[in-house]
C-alpha positions as CSV (number, residue, x, y, z in Angstrom):
1,M,0.0,0.0,0.0
2,V,1.4,3.4,-1.0
3,L,-0.3,6.1,1.0
4,R,0.2,9.8,0.2
5,A,-1.1,13.0,1.7
6,S,-1.7,16.4,0.0
7,F,1.1,18.8,0.8
8,W,-0.7,20.8,3.5
9,T,-2.1,17.6,5.1
10,W,1.5,16.2,5.1
11,K,2.7,19.4,6.9
12,L,-0.1,19.0,9.5
13,L,0.8,15.4,10.1
14,N,4.4,16.4,10.7
15,G,3.6,19.1,13.2
16,E,4.1,22.0,10.9
17,K,1.8,25.0,10.5
18,I,-0.2,26.0,7.4
19,P,-1.5,29.4,6.3
20,D,-5.2,28.5,6.7
21,E,-7.4,26.1,8.6
22,M,-7.8,22.7,6.8
23,P,-10.2,20.4,8.7
24,T,-10.1,17.6,6.1
25,A,-7.1,15.2,5.7
26,Y,-6.6,14.7,2.0
27,L,-5.1,11.3,1.3
28,M,-4.3,9.2,-1.8
29,L,-3.9,5.5,-2.3
30,D,-1.4,5.3,-5.1
31,G,-0.4,2.7,-7.8
32,D,-0.4,2.1,-11.5
33,C,-3.9,3.0,-12.7
34,L,-5.8,0.5,-14.8
35,Y,-7.5,3.3,-16.8
36,D,-6.4,6.1,-19.2
37,C,-8.5,9.2,-18.5
38,A,-7.2,11.8,-20.9
39,Y,-7.1,14.6,-18.3
40,C,-5.6,12.7,-15.3
41,T,-2.0,12.7,-14.1
42,H,-2.4,9.0,-13.1
43,A,-3.6,7.8,-16.5
44,K,-1.7,4.9,-18.1
45,S,-0.4,7.2,-20.9
46,S,0.4,10.1,-18.6
47,K,4.0,11.3,-18.4
48,T,3.3,13.4,-15.3
49,D,5.2,12.7,-12.0
50,P,2.8,10.3,-10.2
51,S,3.2,12.2,-6.9
52,Y,0.8,14.8,-8.5
53,L,-2.9,14.6,-8.7
54,S,-4.2,17.6,-10.7
55,R,-1.8,20.3,-9.7
56,V,-1.3,19.3,-6.1
57,T,1.8,17.5,-4.8
58,W,1.0,14.4,-2.7
59,K,3.9,13.2,-0.4
60,E,4.2,9.6,0.7
61,I,3.4,9.1,4.4
62,N,3.6,6.3,7.0
63,I,0.1,5.0,8.0
64,E,1.2,5.0,11.6
65,N,1.6,8.7,11.4
66,L,-1.9,9.1,10.2
67,L,-3.4,6.8,12.8
68,A,-1.6,8.8,15.6
69,N,-3.1,12.1,14.3
70,T,-6.7,11.5,13.2
71,K,-8.0,13.9,16.0
72,L,-6.4,16.7,14.0
73,F,-9.2,16.4,11.4
74,K,-13.0,16.6,11.1
75,R,-13.0,14.4,8.0
76,I,-10.6,12.0,6.2
77,C,-10.9,12.0,2.4
78,V,-9.2,9.3,0.4
79,Q,-8.7,9.7,-3.3
80,T,-8.0,6.3,-4.8
81,V,-6.1,5.5,-7.9
82,N,-7.6,2.4,-9.5
83,Y,-4.6,0.0,-9.4
84,K,-5.0,-3.8,-9.1
85,A,-5.3,-3.9,-5.3
86,Y,-7.2,-0.7,-4.8
87,A,-10.3,-2.2,-3.3
88,K,-8.3,-4.4,-0.8
89,D,-6.2,-1.4,0.2
90,I,-9.3,0.8,0.7
91,L,-10.9,-1.7,3.1
92,S,-7.6,-2.3,4.9
93,L,-7.0,1.5,5.4
94,V,-10.6,2.1,6.6
95,Q,-10.3,-0.9,9.1
96,K,-7.1,0.5,10.5
97,I,-8.6,4.0,11.0
98,R,-11.8,2.6,12.5
99,E,-9.8,0.5,15.0
100,I,-8.5,3.7,16.6
101,D,-11.1,6.2,15.7
102,K,-14.8,5.2,15.3
103,E,-16.1,8.7,14.9
104,V,-14.2,10.6,12.2
105,P,-16.2,10.6,8.9
106,I,-14.3,8.9,6.1
107,S,-15.0,9.7,2.4
108,V,-13.6,7.6,-0.4
109,S,-13.5,8.7,-4.0
110,T,-12.8,5.9,-6.5
111,R,-14.0,4.5,-9.8
112,V,-16.4,1.9,-8.3
113,A,-16.4,-1.2,-10.5
114,N,-19.9,-2.6,-9.8
115,K,-22.8,-2.6,-7.3
116,Q,-21.3,-5.4,-5.3
117,E,-18.1,-3.5,-4.7
118,L,-20.1,-0.4,-3.7
119,D,-22.1,-2.5,-1.2
120,T,-18.8,-3.7,0.3
121,F,-17.5,-0.2,0.7
122,M,-20.7,1.2,2.2
123,N,-20.7,-1.5,4.9
124,S,-17.0,-1.2,5.8
125,G,-17.0,2.0,7.9
126,I,-16.9,4.5,5.1
127,D,-19.2,7.5,5.6
128,Q,-19.5,8.6,2.0
129,V,-18.4,7.2,-1.4
130,G,-17.7,9.6,-4.3
131,I,-18.4,8.2,-7.7
132,A,-17.1,10.7,-10.2
133,I,-19.0,11.6,-13.3
134,D,-16.3,14.2,-14.2
135,I,-17.5,14.6,-17.8
136,V,-21.2,15.1,-18.4
137,N,-21.2,14.9,-22.2
138,A,-21.9,11.2,-23.1
139,N,-19.7,11.0,-26.1
140,L,-16.8,12.8,-24.5
141,H,-17.3,10.7,-21.3
142,R,-16.6,7.5,-23.3
143,L,-13.8,9.2,-25.3
144,Y,-11.9,10.6,-22.4
145,R,-12.8,8.1,-19.6
146,G,-13.2,4.9,-21.6
147,W,-16.6,3.7,-20.5
148,P,-20.3,4.8,-20.9
149,I,-21.7,7.6,-18.7
150,D,-24.9,5.5,-18.3
151,Y,-22.9,3.0,-16.3
152,T,-21.6,5.7,-14.0
153,L,-25.1,7.1,-13.6
154,E,-26.5,3.7,-12.9
155,L,-24.0,3.1,-10.1
156,I,-24.7,6.5,-8.6
157,S,-28.5,6.0,-8.8
158,Y,-28.2,2.5,-7.2
159,G,-26.1,3.9,-4.3
160,A,-28.1,7.0,-3.8
161,L,-31.4,5.1,-3.5
162,K,-29.9,2.4,-1.2
163,Y,-27.7,4.6,0.9
164,E,-29.5,7.9,1.1
165,G,-27.3,10.9,1.5
166,R,-24.0,8.9,1.4
167,I,-23.2,9.2,-2.3
168,T,-21.3,12.2,-3.8
169,T,-19.9,12.9,-7.2
170,H,-17.3,15.1,-9.0
171,I,-18.1,17.2,-12.0
172,I,-15.5,19.0,-14.1
173,V,-16.4,22.1,-16.1
174,G,-14.5,22.7,-19.3
175,L,-14.1,19.3,-21.0
176,G,-16.3,20.0,-24.0
177,E,-19.7,19.9,-22.5
178,N,-22.2,22.8,-22.6
179,D,-24.1,24.4,-19.8
180,M,-27.4,22.7,-20.7
181,E,-25.8,19.3,-20.2
182,L,-24.4,20.4,-16.8
183,Y,-27.9,21.6,-15.8
184,E,-29.5,18.3,-16.7
185,I,-27.0,16.4,-14.6
186,F,-27.4,18.8,-11.7
187,K,-31.2,18.2,-11.8
188,K,-30.6,14.4,-11.8
189,M,-28.1,14.6,-8.9
190,K,-30.5,16.9,-6.9
191,S,-33.3,14.4,-7.3
192,L,-31.1,11.7,-5.9
193,N,-29.7,13.9,-3.0
194,V,-26.2,13.5,-4.4
195,Q,-23.9,16.3,-3.5
196,I,-21.6,17.7,-6.2
197,A,-17.9,18.6,-5.8
198,L,-17.4,21.1,-8.7
199,F,-14.0,21.5,-10.4
200,A,-12.7,23.6,-13.2
201,F,-10.7,21.6,-15.8
202,T,-7.0,22.1,-15.1
203,P,-4.6,21.1,-17.9
204,V,-1.6,19.4,-16.5
205,K,1.6,18.8,-18.4
206,G,2.1,15.2,-19.4
207,T,-1.6,14.4,-19.9
208,K,-3.3,13.9,-23.2
209,L,-5.3,17.2,-22.7
210,E,-2.3,19.2,-21.5
211,K,-2.8,21.8,-24.2
212,S,-6.6,22.2,-23.8
213,P,-7.8,25.5,-22.2
214,Q,-9.5,26.0,-18.9
215,P,-13.1,27.2,-18.9
216,T,-13.4,31.0,-18.7
217,L,-13.8,32.3,-15.2
218,E,-17.1,34.0,-16.2
219,R,-18.6,30.7,-17.4
220,Y,-17.3,28.8,-14.3
221,R,-18.9,31.4,-12.0
222,K,-22.3,30.9,-13.7
223,I,-22.1,27.2,-13.1
224,Q,-20.9,27.7,-9.5
225,I,-24.0,29.9,-8.9
226,L,-26.3,27.4,-10.6
227,R,-25.0,24.6,-8.3
228,Y,-25.2,26.8,-5.2
229,I,-28.8,28.0,-5.7
230,M,-30.0,24.5,-6.6
231,F,-28.2,22.5,-3.9
232,D,-27.4,24.9,-1.1
233,K,-30.5,27.2,-1.4
234,N,-32.9,24.7,-2.8
235,Q,-34.2,27.1,-5.5
236,E,-35.3,26.3,-9.0
237,P,-33.6,28.9,-11.2
238,E,-35.0,30.4,-14.3
239,I,-32.4,29.9,-17.0
240,K,-32.0,31.0,-20.6
241,F,-29.6,29.2,-22.9
242,D,-28.2,30.5,-26.1
243,E,-28.2,28.5,-29.4
244,N,-25.1,26.6,-28.3
245,G,-26.5,25.5,-25.0
246,Y,-24.6,28.0,-22.8
247,I,-26.3,30.1,-20.1
248,S,-27.2,33.5,-21.4
249,D,-29.2,34.5,-18.3
250,I,-30.0,33.1,-14.9
251,K,-32.6,34.4,-12.5
252,Y,-33.1,33.4,-8.9
253,E,-34.4,34.9,-5.6
254,Q,-32.1,37.3,-3.9
255,I,-29.3,35.6,-1.9
256,P,-27.3,37.8,0.4
257,D,-24.4,35.3,0.7
258,I,-24.2,34.5,-3.0
259,Q,-20.4,34.9,-2.8
260,N,-20.4,31.5,-1.0
261,A,-21.1,29.9,-4.4
262,F,-17.5,30.4,-5.2
263,L,-16.2,28.3,-2.3
264,T,-15.2,24.7,-2.8
265,S,-18.2,22.3,-2.8
266,G,-18.5,18.6,-1.8
267,C,-18.6,16.8,1.5
268,T,-18.9,18.5,4.9
269,H,-15.6,20.2,5.9
270,C,-14.2,20.1,2.3
271,T,-11.8,22.9,1.6
272,R,-9.6,21.4,-1.2
273,P,-7.1,24.4,-1.3
274,Y,-5.5,25.3,-4.7
275,Y,-6.7,22.2,-6.5
276,N,-7.6,24.2,-9.5
277,D,-5.5,27.3,-8.8
278,K,-2.0,28.5,-8.1
279,P,-1.6,30.3,-4.7
280,T,-0.1,33.3,-6.6
281,N,-3.3,33.7,-8.7
282,K,-5.2,36.9,-7.8
283,V,-8.6,35.4,-8.7
284,L,-9.3,31.8,-7.9
285,Y,-11.7,29.3,-9.5
286,N,-12.5,27.8,-6.1
287,Y,-11.9,29.7,-2.9
288,H,-11.2,27.4,0.0
289,K,-13.0,27.7,3.3
290,G,-11.1,29.0,6.3
């Protein structure tokens, strides 16, 4: 088992200070991925240093160090590369954490293979399982991820109905989809009570899509607002789309704290600092909480 921690989590585990509060421990179970997602640093064809996931450095840690410091965190989030032994290692890691800490919520994000595997995870001590959609356009989902989006949606629906409130998903803006496609997926996830962690596509050197552009900040802000008013404020917005399926106008009831739409989204206590952004950027796609 190769266990890594995001750079700030690694610093906390080693008794160092970080600039902002970070209540979630971000971990990664690492290995040679079985898949070849065109945008991922861990894809089979990627030439990126495997210690990266998106633009974040993940440093290898000793599991004993984690187990001695779980009380530092309000949530443990495990990103899992889908190598051959990933399922066995997820269950082993969760068991070890639960032996010393039965209370801390544990989230696991992985490419769940089938319903049986999902059932096993959900009954192992995991609080929430993230099944990433990533790409909402059906044709591009198959092209860039290598399997049909309907299979992903079927697994999410199965889990959401059987384990209410315990399934989450990731969606990436800027991989060839339009806003109408995002809206349709948002509505489906809302009906299933599946929370969305929203990302802006980040091109990383060494991946197949390294030369592809990020979405414009203006477009991403519209999608952040759409997610926020639907999921956090439980409003049904009035949306106008242009001839290409992009939002031209969005109307909703007045929200005094609308700026919170630009914070990271996902599980409780999620901050995910600088996943899409460099710390030197004056304007961020996702502002972290804290």
